[in-house]
C-alpha positions in Angstrom: -12.1 -20.8 -29.3 -13.0 -17.6 -27.1 -11.5 -19.0 -23.8 -8.0 -19.3 -26.7 -8.5 -15.6 -27.5 -9.0 -14.2 -24.2 -5.8 -16.3 -22.7 -3.8 -14.6 -26.1 -4.9 -11.4 -25.2 -3.8 -11.8 -21.4 -0.9 -14.0 -21.6 0.5 -13.6 -24.9 3.0 -11.7 -26.7 0.6 -8.5 -27.5 -0.3 -8.5 -23.6 3.7 -8.4 -22.7 4.6 -5.9 -25.3 1.7 -3.5 -23.8 3.3 -4.0 -20.3 6.8 -3.3 -21.3 5.5 -0.2 -23.4 3.7 0.9 -20.5 6.1 0.4 -18.0 8.5 2.5 -20.1 6.6 5.6 -20.4 5.9 5.3 -16.7 9.8 4.9 -16.2 10.8 7.7 -18.7 7.9 10.3 -17.5 7.9 10.1 -13.4 10.3 7.3 -11.9 13.5 7.7 -13.8 14.2 11.2 -11.6 14.4 9.7 -8.6 15.7 6.3 -9.4 18.9 7.9 -11.0 19.6 9.9 -8.2 19.2 7.1 -5.7 22.2 5.3 -7.8 24.0 8.5 -7.7 23.8 8.0 -3.5 24.0 4.3 -3.3 27.0 1.8 -3.9 26.1 -1.3 -4.6 28.4 -4.7 -4.6 28.2 -8.4 -5.5 30.4 -11.2 -3.9 29.5 -13.5 -6.9 31.1 -13.0 -10.7 28.0 -13.9 -12.2 26.0 -10.9 -11.4 29.0 -9.1 -12.3 27.4 -7.6 -15.4 24.3 -6.1 -13.1 26.9 -4.1 -11.1 28.7 -2.6 -15.3 25.2 -2.2 -16.3 24.5 0.3 -13.5 27.3 2.2 -14.1 26.6 3.0 -17.5 23.5 3.6 -16.6 24.6 6.4 -14.5 27.2 7.3 -16.9 24.3 8.3 -19.2 22.1 9.6 -16.7 22.0 13.1 -18.1 22.7 12.4 -22.1 19.8 14.2 -23.1 17.1 12.5 -25.4 19.9 10.4 -27.0 17.7 6.9 -27.8 20.6 4.6 -28.3 23.6 4.0 -26.3 26.7 5.0 -28.5 28.3 2.5 -31.2 31.7 2.2 -29.4 29.9 1.9 -26.1 30.6 -1.3 -24.3 27.2 -2.2 -22.8 27.3 -5.3 -20.3 24.5 -8.0 -21.3 23.1 -10.1 -18.3 20.5 -12.2 -18.1 17.4 -9.8 -17.6 18.0 -8.6 -21.1 16.6 -12.2 -22.7 13.1 -13.6 -22.6 10.1 -11.3 -23.3 12.5 -8.3 -23.3 15.0 -9.2 -25.9 12.9 -8.0 -28.9 12.9 -4.4 -26.9 16.0 -3.9 -25.8 17.1 -3.9 -29.1 16.6 -2.2 -32.2 16.9 -1.7 -35.8 18.2 1.7 -36.9 17.5 3.6 -39.8 20.7 2.5 -41.4 19.9 -1.2 -40.6 22.2 -1.6 -37.5 21.7 -3.4 -34.1 21.4 -1.2 -31.3 20.3 -1.0 -27.7 18.0 1.0 -26.2 19.1 3.2 -23.7 15.7 3.9 -22.1 14.5 0.4 -22.0 17.9 -0.8 -20.8 17.4 1.2 -17.9 14.3 -0.7 -16.5 15.9 -3.9 -17.7 18.9 -3.5 -15.7 16.7 -1.5 -12.7 14.5 -4.4 -12.7 17.6 -6.8 -12.6 18.8 -4.7 -9.6 15.8 -5.3 -8.0 15.8 -9.0 -8.1 19.4 -9.6 -7.1 19.1 -7.4 -3.9 16.0 -9.6 -2.6 18.6 -12.6 -2.7 21.1 -10.4 -1.4 23.7 -11.4 -4.3 23.6 -7.7 -5.0 24.2 -5.7 -1.7 24.6 -1.9 -0.7 27.3 -0.6 1.2 26.8 0.7 4.3 23.3 -0.2 4.8 21.7 -2.5 7.1 18.8 -4.7 6.0 20.6 -5.2 2.3 23.7 -5.1 3.6 26.5 -7.6 2.6 25.5 -11.4 3.4 28.4 -12.3 4.6 27.7 -10.0 8.0 24.4 -11.6 8.5 26.1 -14.7 10.2 28.9 -15.0 12.9 32.3 -14.7 11.3 33.4 -17.6 13.0 30.0 -20.0 12.1 32.2 -22.3 10.0 34.6 -23.0 12.6 31.5 -23.5 15.4 29.2 -25.5 12.6 28.0 -28.5 14.3 27.8 -26.0 17.3 25.5 -23.0 15.4 23.4 -26.0 13.4 22.8 -27.9 16.9 21.3 -24.3 17.9 19.1 -24.1 14.9 17.8 -27.9 15.3 19.1 -28.1 11.5 20.8 -31.5 10.5 24.7 -31.0 9.0 23.6 -33.1 5.9 22.1 -31.0 3.4 20.6 -34.3 2.2 18.8 -35.5 5.6 17.3 -31.4 5.7 15.7 -32.2 2.3 14.3 -35.2 3.1 12.9 -34.3 6.1 11.4 -30.9 4.3 10.2 -33.3 1.3 8.2 -35.5 4.0 6.8 -32.9 5.9 5.5 -31.4 2.8 3.7 -34.9 1.6 2.1 -35.4 4.5 0.5 -32.1 4.8 -0.4 -32.5 1.1 -1.8 -36.1 1.8 -3.6 -35.0 4.7 -5.3 -32.2 2.5 -6.3 -34.5 -0.1 -7.8 -36.8 2.6 -9.9 -34.1 4.1 -11.2 -32.2 1.3 -14.3 -34.5 0.6 -15.2 -34.1 4.1 -15.8 -30.6 4.2 -18.9 -29.8 3.4 -18.4 -26.0 3.8 -15.8 -25.9 0.8 -16.7 -25.5 -2.4 -13.6 -26.4 -5.4 -15.2 -24.4 -8.0 -14.3 -24.7 -12.0 -12.5 -21.0 -12.6 -10.2 -19.6 -15.2 -7.8 -19.2 -12.9 -8.4 -22.4 -10.8 -9.2 -20.8 -7.7 -10.9 -22.4 -4.4 -13.7 -20.5 -3.4 -15.4 -20.5 0.3 -18.7 -20.9 0.6 -20.1 -17.8 2.1 -20.8 -18.4 6.1 -24.0 -18.7 7.9 -25.3 -15.4 9.2 -25.1 -15.6 13.0 -28.3 -15.1 15.1 -28.7 -11.0 16.0 -27.6 -10.7 19.9 -31.3 -10.2 21.9 -30.9 -7.2 23.3 -29.8 -5.2 19.9 -32.5 -5.0 18.6 -34.1 -3.4 21.8 -31.4 -0.7 21.8 -31.9 0.0 18.5 -35.4 0.9 19.3 -34.7 2.5 21.8 -32.3 5.1 20.2 -34.8 5.7 17.7 -37.9 6.3 19.8 -35.4 9.3 22.2 -33.7 10.9 19.0 -34.7 9.5 16.2 -32.9 10.2 12.8 -30.1 12.8 13.4 -28.2 14.2 10.5 -24.4 13.6 10.8 -24.1 17.5 10.0 -26.0 17.9 13.1 -24.0 15.5 15.2 -20.8 17.5 14.3 -22.5 20.8 15.0 -23.6 19.8 18.4 -20.3 18.1 19.2 -18.3 21.7 18.1 -20.9 23.3 20.2 -20.3 21.4 23.3 -16.8 20.8 23.5 -15.7 24.6 21.6 -12.9 23.0 19.4 -12.9 25.4 16.7 -12.0 27.9 18.8 -8.5 27.8 18.3 -8.9 28.1 14.3 -11.7 31.1 14.6 -10.0 32.9 17.2 -7.0 33.3 14.6 -9.1 35.1 12.0 -7.9 38.2 14.0 -9.2 41.1 12.1 -10.0 39.6 8.5 -13.4 40.4 7.1 -14.9 37.0 8.5 -16.8 36.8 11.9 -16.1 34.0 14.3 -19.7 32.9 13.2 -19.5 32.6 9.6 -16.1 31.1 9.7 -17.2 28.4 12.3 -20.2 27.5 10.0 -17.7 27.4 6.6 -15.3 25.0 9.0 -17.9 22.9 9.6 -19.2 22.2 6.0 -15.7 21.9 5.5 -14.9 19.2 8.0 -18.2 17.7 7.0 -17.2 17.7 3.1 -14.0 15.7 4.2 -15.0 13.4 7.0 -18.1 11.9 5.0 -15.9 12.2 1.3 -18.9 14.0 0.2 -16.5 16.6 -1.4 -16.9 20.6 -1.2 -18.2 21.3 -4.4 -21.3 18.7 -3.6 -21.7 20.7 0.0 -21.5 23.6 -1.5 -24.5 23.0 -3.9 -27.0 22.9 -0.1 -29.2 26.1 0.7 -26.6 27.4 3.5 -25.4 30.7 1.7 -21.9 30.0 1.2 -20.4 29.5 -1.9 -17.5 26.3 -3.3 -14.7 29.1 -3.7 -15.9 30.5 0.1 -15.3 26.8 1.4 -12.1 26.4 -0.9 -10.9 29.5 0.3 -11.1 28.5 4.3 -9.8 25.3 3.9 -6.6 26.3 2.4 -6.5 29.4 5.0 -7.4 28.2 8.3 -7.7 24.0 7.7 -4.3 23.0 8.4 -2.9 19.2 9.7 -2.0 20.9 13.2 -5.6 22.6 13.6 -7.4 19.6 12.0 -5.1 17.1 14.6 -6.2 19.7 17.7 -9.7 19.7 16.7 -9.9 15.8 17.0 -7.6 15.9 20.2 -10.4 18.0 22.1 -13.1 16.0 20.5 -11.5 13.0 21.6 -10.8 14.3 25.4 -14.2 15.3 25.7 -15.9 11.9 24.7 -13.3 10.3 27.3 -14.4 12.9 29.7 -18.1 12.8 29.2 -18.9 8.5 28.9 -20.0 6.6 31.4 -17.1 5.0 33.5 -19.6 1.8 34.5 -19.5 0.8 30.9 -16.1 1.8 29.9 -14.0 1.8 32.9 -11.6 4.0 33.7 -9.1 3.4 30.8 -7.4 6.2 28.5 -7.4 4.3 25.3 -9.6 3.4 22.9 -9.6 1.0 19.9 -9.7 1.9 16.4 -10.5 -0.5 13.8 -10.1 0.0 10.0 -9.0 -2.3 6.7 -6.6 -1.8 4.0 -7.2 -3.5 0.9 -3.8 -6.1 -0.2 -3.5 -7.3 -3.5 -3.4 -11.1 -3.4 -3.1 -13.9 -6.5 -6.2 -15.5 -7.4 -5.1 -18.6 -5.9 -5.3 -17.3 -2.4 -8.2 -18.7 -0.3 -9.4 -15.4 0.8 -9.1 -13.2 -2.2 -12.1 -11.6 -4.0 -13.2 -9.1 -5.9 -13.9 -5.3 -4.5 -15.6 -3.1 -6.7 -14.4 -0.1 -4.5 -10.6 -1.0 -4.6 -10.9 -2.0 -8.3 -9.0 -5.2 -8.3 -8.9 -8.8 -6.6 -7.4 -8.7 -2.8 -8.4 -9.4 0.4 -9.0 -6.7 3.6 -6.7 -7.2 6.4 -8.5 -5.6 9.3 -6.1 -3.3 11.7 -7.1 -3.1 15.4 -5.0 -0.1 17.0 -5.1 1.4 20.3 -4.5 5.1 20.8 -3.9 7.4 23.7 -6.6 10.0 24.3 -4.1 12.5 22.7 -3.9 10.6 19.5 -6.7 8.9 18.9 -8.7 10.2 16.0 -12.0 11.0 16.1 -14.9 9.9 13.3 -16.2 13.2 13.1 -12.6 15.1 12.1 -11.2 12.0 10.0 -8.3 13.0 9.3 -7.4 10.6 6.5 -10.1 11.8 4.2 -8.4 14.9 4.1 -6.6 15.7 0.8 -2.7 14.7 1.0 -1.6 18.1 1.9 -3.5 17.9 5.2 -2.1 14.4 6.2 
């Protein structure tokens, strides 16, 4: 019974109505402004008469774009009807007014029309005049494709008969699914668990043995330097490279001395680079208030200054590192991950508390030249959007 109640709340009409209401509110309060402007710039066409009502619906939306707070379309207005207005949206698009008349709700109709446009653009049933990726599908094929059909199909290695193509595809899918079904019982590392979503869970991989010399290296680093706070490492990098000179030199005749400005810049960079935040860093016993740190961030730490600091530290790193270990190249590799939402049926989908949802982590390995590499000490991606 609990599972039935849960399914009703997450998949039933109440849940769908909640999603529709939230979508309408988000569109009305935020997205509508930009989408309406796009409708005034882009010209949509369709080569299929079946989807002509969607084109007419977009014209109606554009015509009443500046109608103010009008809830319904006028009674005498001809409202185009298309497939997207049915299903779950049918009860929301139409509403009975105070006089008992069935009316079309303008904002909901706009949402439905734009959703229909999105779906038809994906399959190019509707295309955009002057576009490249979303251009007329008739322009995707050579103009003489029909006359040279046999030659073109031979180049594509596809049969001319559609039934033969479908049979080959069906045979391939059947063969692969049969192979998977036969191999599943032999996979000891695969665990098919009973979940609400019916997902397949992979058993955790066994831990790899630790490299033999890694423990020795860690021990030697600990013996030589002990535990060094990150703020001290940042301060040492600044003192060795002089990367803050370009920022502190512009203070000019201001009330801040170069030394005080450098200290506050260090604290601000540490606050953003470690995601600690200015408020938390300001609570330390260094004598600089939160307002003073925020003023320095607004006044001196611009995006250009952050890039210049990172470039100087990166160049100093390349100049100081041992050529016997790292070679003479001027590139470095940076690795970071991006959280991408995925369906539960994906074998690699898992819940991430940090990102607040299910998905997979995709790691990007990027090589950058020394003048463009970002420094871990000054992680510009951790700055506010105004500094990125």
